[in-house]
N, C-alpha and C positions, 0 to 999 in steps of 0.2 A: 563360740559353741563349746560346751563342756566336753571333757574326755568321754563321759558316759554317753552323751548324745552322739558324739562322733563314732564311738564304738558301735552303738546301736544302729546308727544309720549305715555304717560300713557293713555290718553283718546283714542288715536288711537288704542292702544293695547286692551283696554277694548272693544272697538267696534268690533274688529276682534274676540275676544273671544265670544261675543254675536252672531256674524255672524256664527262662527264655531259651536256653540251649536245649533243654529237654523237650520243650514244646516244638521247637524248630525241628529237632530230629524226628519227632513223631510225624509232624506235618510233611516233611520231606519224604519220609518213607511211604506215607499214605499216597502222596502225589505220584510217587514212582510205582505204586501198586505193590510194594514190598510189605505185605501184611506181617510177615514174620519179624522184620526189622521194626515195624511200628509197634508190635507187641513187646519186643525186647526193650525198646526205648521207653514204652509206657511202664513196664515193670521197674525199670531203673528209676524213672521219675517218681513213681509211687513211693519208693523208699527215700529218695533224696529230698523230696518236697514236703514230706509229712510233718516234720517239726515246724517248718515255716507256716504251713497252712494252719496247723493247730495254734501257733502263736497268734497269727492274724485273727482267727475266729474267736479264740478264748480271751485274748488280752487287748490286741490292737483295735479291733472293730468296736468293742463296747466304748472305748475312749474316743475313737474316731466318730462314732455315732453322736456323741455329745458335741463334737466340734463341727461336723458337717451335716448332721441330720440323718434321718432314716432312709430317705430315697437313695441317696448316694451309696450308703453302706449296704442296703439291700441289693443294689445293682452288683456290688462286689461279691456278695454272698451268692447271688445267682450265677455269676461267672465261675465261682468255685464249684458250684453244683454241676454246671455244664462241663467243667474241666474234669471233675472226678468221674462223671458219667463216662467220658471218653476213656479215661485211664482205666476204669474198672472193666469196661468192655474189651479194650485192647489187651490188658494184662491177663485176661482169662482166655484169650484167643488160642485155640489149639493149633499145633503145627500143621495138621492136615486141613485146617479150616481156612477158607478164603472168604474175604468180604466181597459183597456186591459193590458195584459202582455207587449205588444209592447209599449204602452203609458208609462207604469211604467218604462220600460227600458230607453226610451228616456228622461224622466224626471230625472231619476237617472244619466244619462250621463251629463245633464245640471247642476244638483246639484253638481256632482263630479268636473266639470270644475270650478265651483264657489268655491268649497272647496279648490281646488289647488290654486286658485287665492288668497283666504284668507290667506293661508299659505305663499305664495310667496310675496304678497304685503307688509306684515310687514317687510320683509327683506329690501325692497327698501325705507322704510320710513326713514332710516338713511341718505338718500341723502338730506333730508330736512335740516340736520345740516349744509349744505353748503349754505343755503339760508340766506340772511341777517336777523338779529334778528327782525327788524321791520316787515318783511314779515311773520316771524314765529308768531309774536304777532297778526298779522291780521288773520292768519290761525286759531289760537286758538279762537279768537273772532268770526270768521265766523262759526266754528264748534259749538260753544256754541249757537250762534244765530239760527242756523239750528235746534238744539235740541229744542229750544223754539218753533220754527215754526212747528216742528214735521211732516214733509212731509212723505208720504208713499213711499216705493220704487217704486211702480207702478205709483204714481203720478209724481215722478222724471222722469221716463221713458217717460210718456206722454208729459212732458214738453220739451222733446227732448234732455235730457242730457245723456240718456243711448243710445249709438250708436246702 
């Protein structure tokens, strides 16, 4: 494995760990009925996950689509859409606002779909090893540039990159 591939994989894996921890925090708060904490965790994840989500949707998924086909990548995009829906709803939750049990259940389902995505997506990252090294170098540069730009997940969705 080249140094570029290793760096890209390591950064991708760290991002998925961040996503996993953030989603777990949201789910735990929702299960405990702590809507305020769920909102705080969603606001944090909105900021910490944005660059990775933008990278996946703008750079990784088009390449992955060539390797795995449309149905698999469309499923990933649908998971992102469910995830950002939950993030957007919780991030705008007012301190005086309480969710109903049905709302919490719906948000938990969306978060669970994104958690499964986070677990599965890492497995498919190995497919990038079949991409030419020059493209992998471009991926690493793009991911790092997106980190500098620091978009939020919800802003990526508003730009039309989350399906």
